[in-house]
C-alpha positions in Angstrom: -25.0 -30.5 6.1 -26.2 -27.9 3.5 -28.7 -26.5 6.0 -25.9 -26.1 8.5 -23.8 -24.3 5.8 -26.7 -21.9 5.2 -27.1 -21.1 8.9 -23.3 -20.8 9.4 -23.2 -18.2 6.6 -26.1 -16.3 8.3 -24.2 -16.5 11.7 -21.2 -14.9 10.0 -23.4 -12.0 9.0 -23.2 -12.8 5.3 -26.4 -11.6 3.7 -27.6 -14.9 2.1 -31.3 -15.4 1.4 -33.6 -18.4 1.3 -34.1 -17.8 -2.4 -30.4 -18.0 -3.1 -30.1 -21.2 -1.0 -32.9 -22.8 -3.0 -31.2 -21.8 -6.2 -28.1 -23.5 -5.0 -30.1 -26.7 -4.2 -31.6 -26.6 -7.7 -28.2 -26.3 -9.2 -26.9 -29.2 -7.2 -30.0 -31.2 -8.3 -28.9 -30.5 -11.9 -25.4 -31.9 -11.1 -23.8 -28.6 -12.0 -21.1 -29.2 -9.3 -19.9 -32.4 -11.1 -19.7 -34.0 -7.6 -16.4 -32.3 -7.0 -15.7 -30.1 -3.9 -13.8 -27.5 -5.9 -16.7 -27.1 -8.4 -19.2 -27.0 -5.5 -17.2 -24.2 -3.9 -17.4 -22.0 -7.0 -21.0 -22.9 -7.6 -22.1 -22.0 -4.0 -20.0 -18.8 -4.0 -21.7 -17.8 -7.3 -25.2 -18.5 -6.0 -24.8 -17.1 -2.5 -22.4 -14.1 -2.6 -23.5 -10.8 -4.1 -20.7 -8.6 -2.8 -16.9 -9.3 -3.1 -16.3 -7.9 0.4 -17.9 -11.0 1.8 -15.7 -13.5 0.0 -13.2 -13.8 2.8 -15.8 -14.6 5.4 -17.4 -17.1 2.9 -14.1 -18.9 2.5 -13.7 -19.2 6.3 -17.2 -20.6 6.7 -16.8 -23.0 3.8 -13.6 -24.3 5.2 -15.1 -24.7 8.6 -18.2 -26.6 7.4 -16.7 -28.8 4.7 -13.2 -29.3 6.2 -11.8 -32.8 5.3 -14.1 -33.6 2.4 -11.2 -33.6 0.0 -7.6 -34.1 0.9 -4.7 -32.5 -1.0 -3.6 -34.9 -3.7 -0.2 -33.5 -4.3 2.6 -33.7 -1.8 4.4 -30.5 -0.9 8.0 -30.3 -2.0 10.1 -27.6 -0.3 13.5 -26.4 -1.3 15.7 -24.3 1.0 16.5 -21.1 -0.9 20.2 -20.7 -1.6 20.2 -17.3 0.0 19.1 -18.8 3.3 22.2 -21.1 3.3 24.4 -18.1 2.6 23.2 -16.3 5.7 24.7 -18.7 8.3 26.5 -15.7 9.7 23.2 -14.1 10.7 22.9 -13.5 14.4 20.0 -15.1 16.4 19.5 -13.5 19.7 16.9 -14.1 22.4 14.7 -11.2 23.6 16.8 -11.1 26.7 20.0 -10.7 24.7 18.5 -8.0 22.5 17.3 -6.1 25.6 20.9 -5.9 26.7 21.9 -4.0 23.5 21.4 -0.4 24.2 20.9 2.3 21.5 23.9 4.6 21.1 22.0 7.7 22.2 20.9 9.8 19.3 21.4 10.7 15.7 24.5 12.9 16.1 26.3 10.4 18.2 25.6 7.5 15.8 27.0 9.5 12.8 30.0 10.7 14.8 30.8 7.1 15.8 30.5 5.9 12.2 32.9 8.5 10.9 35.4 7.6 13.7 35.2 3.9 13.0 35.6 4.4 9.3 38.9 6.2 10.0 40.1 3.6 12.5 39.1 0.3 10.9 41.6 -1.5 8.6 39.9 -4.7 7.5 36.8 -6.9 7.4 35.2 -8.1 10.7 32.8 -10.9 11.4 30.8 -10.8 14.6 31.6 -8.6 17.5 30.1 -5.4 18.9 32.3 -2.6 17.7 33.7 -2.7 14.1 31.9 -2.4 10.9 31.2 -6.0 9.8 28.7 -8.8 9.6 26.7 -10.9 12.1 27.4 -8.9 15.2 25.8 -6.4 17.5 27.7 -3.4 16.3 25.4 -0.5 15.1 27.3 -0.5 11.7 27.2 -3.3 9.2 25.0 -6.1 7.9 23.1 -9.3 9.0 23.4 -8.5 12.6 21.2 -6.9 15.3 21.2 -3.5 16.8 18.1 -1.5 17.7 19.3 1.6 15.9 22.2 1.4 13.4 23.6 2.1 10.0 23.1 -0.8 7.5 26.0 -1.3 5.1 26.2 -4.0 2.5 23.0 -5.9 3.1 20.4 -6.5 0.4 17.3 -7.0 2.6 15.9 -5.4 5.7 15.6 -7.5 8.9 14.3 -5.4 11.8 13.5 -2.0 10.0 15.4 0.0 12.6 18.4 1.3 10.6 18.8 5.0 10.8 20.9 5.1 7.7 21.5 2.7 4.7 24.8 3.3 3.0 24.0 1.2 -0.1 22.4 2.3 -3.3 19.3 0.2 -3.5 17.1 -0.5 -6.6 13.3 -0.2 -6.6 10.8 -1.2 -9.2 7.9 0.9 -10.5 4.4 -0.2 -9.6 2.6 -2.0 -12.3 -0.5 -0.1 -13.4 -1.8 -3.0 -15.6 -2.1 -5.5 -12.8 -5.4 -7.5 -12.9 -7.4 -6.7 -9.8 -8.8 -9.5 -7.8 -11.9 -7.6 -7.0 -13.7 -4.5 -8.1 -14.0 -3.1 -4.6 -11.1 -0.7 -4.7 -12.5 0.9 -7.9 -15.9 1.1 -6.2 -14.4 2.9 -3.2 -12.4 5.3 -5.4 -15.6 6.3 -7.3 -16.8 8.3 -4.3 -14.1 10.8 -5.3 -16.0 12.2 -8.3 -17.1 15.6 -9.5 -18.8 15.5 -12.9 -18.9 18.3 -15.5 -19.4 18.5 -19.2 -16.3 20.0 -20.8 -14.7 19.9 -24.2 -16.0 19.2 -27.7 -19.7 18.3 -28.2 -19.3 14.7 -29.3 -22.2 13.0 -27.4 -25.8 12.9 -28.5 -28.1 14.9 -26.3 -31.2 12.8 -26.6 -33.5 14.9 -24.3 -32.3 18.1 -26.1 -32.9 16.5 -29.5 -36.4 15.4 -28.7 -37.2 18.9 -27.3 -35.7 20.7 -30.3 -37.4 18.4 -32.8 -40.8 19.0 -31.1 -40.3 22.7 -31.0 -39.1 23.2 -34.6 -41.2 20.5 -36.3 -38.3 18.8 -37.9 -35.3 16.6 -36.8 -33.0 18.9 -34.7 -30.0 16.8 -33.5 -28.4 18.3 -30.4 -24.9 17.4 -29.3 -23.1 18.0 -26.0 -19.7 17.4 -24.4 -19.2 14.1 -22.6 -19.8 14.1 -18.9 -16.4 13.6 -17.2 -15.0 13.3 -13.8 -13.1 16.6 -13.2 -11.5 15.6 -9.9 -7.7 16.1 -10.1 -5.6 13.7 -8.0 -2.0 13.8 -7.0 -0.6 10.5 -5.5 2.7 9.8 -3.7 3.7 6.2 -3.4 6.2 4.9 -0.8 8.5 2.2 -2.4 11.1 -0.1 -1.1 12.0 -1.3 2.4 9.0 -2.5 4.4 6.7 -1.5 1.6 7.9 -4.6 -0.3 5.4 -6.5 1.9 2.5 -4.5 0.5 3.4 -4.3 -3.2 0.4 -6.3 -4.4 -2.1 -4.1 -2.5 -0.3 -0.9 -3.7 -0.3 -2.1 -7.3 -4.0 -2.8 -7.1 -4.7 0.7 -5.8 -2.4 2.2 -8.4 -4.1 0.3 -11.2 -7.6 1.2 -10.0 -6.6 4.9 -9.7 -5.3 5.0 -13.3 -8.6 3.7 -14.4 -10.9 5.9 -12.3 -9.2 9.3 -12.5 -8.7 11.1 -15.8 -6.6 13.8 -14.2 -4.0 11.8 -12.2 -0.4 12.6 -11.4 1.8 10.4 -9.3 5.3 10.3 -7.8 7.4 8.0 -5.7 9.3 8.6 -2.4 10.9 6.3 0.1 9.7 6.2 3.7 9.1 10.0 4.1 8.8 12.8 1.5 11.9 15.0 1.3 13.2 17.7 -1.1 12.8 15.5 -4.2 10.5 12.8 -5.6 10.7 10.8 -8.8 8.6 9.2 -11.6 10.9 6.3 -12.5 12.4 4.1 -9.9 15.1 2.8 -12.2 16.4 6.4 -12.7 15.5 7.9 -9.3 19.0 9.3 -8.7 19.3 10.9 -12.2 15.8 12.0 -13.0 14.4 13.6 -9.8 11.7 16.2 -9.4 12.2 18.8 -6.7 9.2 18.7 -4.3 9.0 22.5 -4.5 8.4 22.2 -8.3 5.5 19.7 -7.6 3.9 22.1 -5.1 4.2 25.0 -7.6 3.1 23.1 -10.7 -0.1 21.5 -9.4 -2.6 23.9 -8.0 -4.3 23.7 -4.6 -7.5 22.2 -6.0 -5.7 18.8 -6.5 -6.7 16.0 -4.0 -3.5 14.6 -2.5 -3.1 10.9 -1.5 0.0 9.5 0.2 0.3 5.7 0.2 2.9 4.3 2.6 3.3 2.2 5.8 4.9 5.1 7.7 7.2 2.6 9.4 10.8 3.8 9.7 13.3 5.2 12.1 12.0 8.3 14.0 15.0 10.3 12.8 13.7 10.0 9.2 10.7 12.2 10.1 12.1 14.5 12.7 15.8 15.2 12.0 17.6 16.9 9.2 19.9 14.3 7.6 17.7 11.5 9.0 16.9 10.0 5.6 18.3 6.4 5.3 19.7 7.1 1.9 20.9 10.7 1.7 21.7 13.7 3.8 18.5 15.6 3.6 18.9 19.3 4.6 15.4 19.5 6.1 13.4 17.1 8.2 10.7 15.0 6.5 8.1 16.6 8.9 8.8 20.0 7.3 7.9 18.6 3.8 4.7 16.9 5.0 3.6 20.2 6.6 4.3 22.1 3.3 2.2 19.6 1.4 -0.7 19.8 3.8 -0.5 23.6 3.8 -0.8 23.8 0.0 -3.4 21.1 -0.4 -6.4 21.4 1.8 -7.7 17.9 0.7 -4.9 15.5 1.7 -5.0 12.0 3.2 -2.5 9.2 4.0 -3.5 5.6 3.3 -1.6 3.0 5.3 -1.4 -0.7 4.2 -0.5 -1.8 7.8 -3.5 -3.2 9.7 -4.8 -0.5 12.0 -4.6 -2.6 15.1 -0.8 -2.7 14.6 -0.3 1.0 14.3 0.4 1.5 18.0 3.5 -0.7 17.8 5.3 1.8 15.4 5.9 5.3 16.8 6.4 6.9 13.4 2.9 5.9 12.3 1.4 8.0 15.1 3.9 10.8 14.3 2.9 11.0 10.7 -0.8 10.7 11.5 -0.4 13.7 13.8 1.3 15.6 11.0 -1.6 14.8 8.8 -4.1 16.1 11.4 -5.4 12.5 12.0 -6.2 12.0 8.3 -4.5 8.6 8.1 -6.7 5.6 7.0 -6.0 1.9 6.7 -5.9 0.4 3.2 -9.1 -1.5 3.7 -12.4 -1.1 1.9 -13.9 0.9 4.8 -10.6 2.9 5.1 -10.6 3.8 1.4 -14.3 4.7 1.6 -13.7 7.0 4.6 -10.6 8.5 2.9 -12.6 9.4 -0.2 -15.3 10.9 1.9 -12.7 13.1 3.6 -11.3 14.3 0.3 -14.8 15.3 -0.9 -15.8 17.3 2.2 
């Protein structure tokens, strides 16, 4: 069985060697696994895996080879969340039913219809296809279905197709102290480095001290400034909405960036950059920073990184007033172009798996606005993004 495990790892293109396998056998002979599957898992992973990027494939092979050796001892208890019970009014439609619901026909008509119905409607409505209410197929309301509508009074997103959200939503700042599961993100970010010795001479120059002492005939201590990474980075994080699915990965990237870059500035935006960004999500409506101020404050030698899933209504990118949360006077595409015009080194990192990009039209739209400089939030994607920024 252990021989099969070794060959299965090799077949999965995990670089394990015979020496590491023999080390594992020696450890088993010394009973370091305590005859427990869980301990054997960690022991074999320690002996055989040298790079964290292979951990996922190792787990798959381990589960395949040793499946069934140890059953789960604890039964699974599941409770139905209270909020699920409250959404009995949610509408469940077949694909055929959804196909029958046609989009209203453009941004202007959607907003005109909303204004008209706000004037006409007198009370609450449940279900139906016209009035502002819940659980229906109207383009206006909550907990229903329409391919392109205005969401009003709904805490969570369901199909990510709303062209306007009429509620004030609360977002949380990303945690920059999160403990990373791996070191790989940091290792990828380290490609973005440009070292120089600047500042006060507070580090011993050993080579200079030896040379000076030999030249003068007495101890001549030489000091020099510490060698620092002088790369300056400006990051923009998309928060809220569909980005809630990617919070853990975004926090890991944020935490790694705070560690790796001495000169780092960051701001938040939602879905698409517009005329303002912010530093604190709890006060994003009262403490906003005009995007023009950012472009004027940070010089063009900054490296700019956008982090977002680029998944939204097309209106949010292409139409003035298309933002889901406010009436933006200029389209999001205009602001993306301004950023890329000012900063030559600029990339967009997308947490959505690359094979799924073709299913969301706005991902391709923003990738085109970035001149194709959109990369998946994978180790290879981060590596390629850092290479692009250092060209």
